[in-house]
N, C-alpha and C positions, 0 to 999 in steps of 0.2 A: 497726382497731387491730392485729389479728394480722398482716395483710398488711404494714403499715408496720413492725411489729416484725421481721418476717422480712427485709425489705429492709435495715433498720438493722443486723441481725445480720451480713448479708453485707458491709455497708459496714465494720463493725468488723473483720471477718476479712480485709479487704484486697481484696475482690472489685471494689471501685471505688476508684481512687486519686484524688489531688487534681488530676490533670490531666483528669479526666472520661473515663478509659479503663477498660475492663473488664479482667478478669484475663488475657484473651487478647490484649490490646493494641489492641483495636478501640475506636472512639469510641462512646460512648453518646448523644452529643448533649446531655449535661448537664454542668454544672460543680458537682461535689459541694461545693466550698468555699462555694457560695451557698446550700446547703441548711441547715436548722436543725441544731443540734448533735445532735438526735435526730429522725428523720422523724416519729415518733409525735406530736410537738408540733403538726405540721400537722393531723393528725386531731383533736387536742384542740381546735384553733381551730374546726373544724367542729362538734364536739360541743357547744361552748358556745353556738353559734348555733342548732343543731338537736339538742336533747337526745335521746338514744336512749331507746327504750321499755324495752329489756332492761337496766336500770340495773345490776343485780347482776353479770350476766355481763360487761358492758362494764367495770365497775369492776375486776374481777379481771384482765381483759386489759390494761387501761390501766396498773395498778400493776405488773404483771409486766413490762411493756415499759419503763416509765420508772424503776422501782426494781428493779434486778437483783441488787444486793448492798448490804448495809448493815453497818456495823461501828462500834462505839464506839471512838473514837480516844483521847480524853483528857478530863479535867476540869480546867478552869482557874479560878483564883481571882484572877488578875491577867493583864495583857497578856503578861507573859513566859511564861505557861503556855499561851498559845494556839498552835495548830500553825502551821506555815509558811503564809503567805497566798498559796497557789499556785492557788486556785480561788475561785469565787464562794461566798457563804454567805448563809443566811437565819437570822434570829434570832426566836425565839418568847419573848414576855414577857407576864406577867400575874400576877394575884394567885394565891395558893397553891392555892386550890380551884376554879379557873376551868375546869379540864378540859384543861390544856395538853398533858400527856403523852398523854392519850387521843386528842386531835386529831392529834398527830404520829404516833401508832401507826396511826390510821385512814388518814392520807394516804399512808403508806408500806406499808399493808396488812401490818403486822407486829403481833404481839400484845404484844411486850415490847421494842420498840426503845427507847422512853423509859419510864422507871420510873413505874408508876402505883401510887399508894398512897392509902389512906384517911386517912393522916396528913398534914395540910397542912404544906407547907414541907420535904418530903422532898428536893427538888432544892436542894442547898446549894452548887452550883458551876455554872459554865457548861459543860455537857456537849456535846462535839463528836461528831457522828455523820457518818461519811463515806458518801456515796451513790455507788455505781458506781465505787469505787476498784478497784485491781488485785485479781485473785483471790487469796485466801489472805492478804490483808493482816492479818487477825485473828491468824493464826499468827505472822506477823512481829512484831506488837505484843506478843503474849503470850510467845513464846519467844525472840525476838531472831533468828530465822532470816532469812537473806538470801533473800527471795522474789523471783524475777524478775517482770517485767511492769511495766505502767504503768497509771495510771488512765484510764478511758474519757473521751472528749471531753465528755460531759455529766455528769461528776462534779461534785459540790458538797458543801458542809457544811450540815448542819442543826445549829443551836445552840440548846439548851434552857437558857434563862437561869433563874437562881434565882427562885422564887416570891416574891411580895410580899404583905403584908397580914397573914395569919394565921400566918406562919412563926414558930415558937417558938424564936427565937434572940436573943441579946443585942443591944442597940442598937448596940454597937460593930461587930458583924458586919454588921448591916443597913447601917450607914454605909459599911462596906468594899464591900459589894455595890453600893451606889449610886455610889460613886466609880469603881469598876471599870466600871460601865455607862456613866457619862459618858465615860470615856476610850475605851471600846470603840466607842460610837456615833460618836464624833468621829474616831478615829484608825484604825479598822480599814478598810484600803483596799479590801478585797474584799467588804465587806458590801453586799448588794444590796437586801435587804428586811428591814424590822422589822415583824413581826406582833404587834400588841398585842391580846391576848385579853380580852374582857369578857363577863360572864355576860348572856345575852340576856333572862333573866328580870328582872334588877334594874337593868341599865344601869350606868353608870360610878359606882364608889365613890370615896371620897376618895383612896384609893391610886391608882386609875386616873387621876384628875385630875392627881395629882402626876406620874405617868408621862407623860401627855399634855403637861404643861407642860415637863417635862424634854426630851422628844423635840422639841417645837415649838421650844424655845430652841436646841437643838443643830442642828436642821435649817436654821434661819435663819442660823446662823453659817457662811455660805459661805466666809468668808475663812480659817477654820481647819479646816473640815470636809474630811477626806481621802477621802471617798467620795460616791457619788451615790445612796445608799440611799433607797428608797421606804418610806413609813410607811403601813401598812394596818391598819384596825380589823377584827377578827374577832369576831363575836358567837357565843358558844358555847352549847351546850345548848338550842338552839331547839326541839328535840323536846319539852322539858319544858313548853312552852307549848301543846301540842296533845294532846288526849286520844286515845290509840290511835295515836300517830304511827308511821309506817312509811316505808320507802324508796320504796314504790310509791304511797302516798297520804298526804297531809298530813305531809310530812317534818319540818315545823317552821315556826315563824313568830316574829315579834317584835311586841309591842304597839306601836301607833302612838305612844302617849304616851311609851314608853321610847325609841323611835327619835328622836322630836322633841327630847326632852330631851338625848339624846346628841349630836345635831347641834349644838344650842346650846352645849353644853359644849365640843365640839371647836372651834367658832368662837372661843369665849372664850379658848381656850388656844393659838391660832395654828395649829391643825391641821385647820381646816375643809375643806381641800382633799382630805383623805385618803379613799380609798374605804372602803366598809363592806361586808363579806361576812358573810352569815348562814350559820351552819354547825351541824351536829350530828354528833358522832362516832358516834352510834347509828344514824342513818338515812343518814349520808354526805352529807347536804345541804351544798352549797357546795364539795364536793371539787374539781370542775373549775375553779371560779373561783379557788380557792387555788392550784391547780397552774399557773394562768396566771402567777402571780407567782413561784412556785418556778422557773419556766422562766428567769426573769431571772438567777438564780444559775447554773443549768446552762449557760447560753449565755456566761457570762463567761470 
């Protein structure tokens, strides 16, 4: 991972150009335009097939290589409030206390990228976080300074959508969120993945079923749909099903009865094709699998 990150750094610094030549003008025998947007993703492919034993060390190296900068860009309550669609993006949705913010923080190796609260429903807008945008973008956003530079080739947006279910908000606002999500899922051209988070201990709630039905209906509406986004089910808090769970041993699991019922519910709502990833923000279970889908946004 560190070797690939070093090569990628040289690539970003212009040591290899798009003609396959090095900085001294000689040919390297490779065509960089055929490489992934970040060489580290090639290592990630191998890690998924052959999981490393030193998980914690590898985790730090992987996140440092794939997430070099993060910054909160804006919060949107309608489509007009979304930033320019100039890169791929992934959206996380789930009921209010499903562990959405904790998972986003784990994936990016940040402690407070997404706000984590003990009060359900704290996320009340669609929060956009830019990954690997130009250096000092935060200063430009905060103070309005004209900061030079451009986003890296593997830059993408993480979108933290409002929580559902236990959010203590008026029904009118809930309906506004729902209408916005319909439009967002249908019309956001750069949307690449929709992650639907469900508690691994309990399976799909009534609110989750509504989300499944909504997504399934929109995904099948190929005549009007403006993107090719994938729908992925993420089961969170899997460590809560294991006594003494840790990253090295018994990182988490899902009861067979919960999984079977979930699959039946998915089929009944037209999303039986969706992959299921078991995760834990505490033990980092499922991190590499989720990054496999985050890559779809980074490569857009």
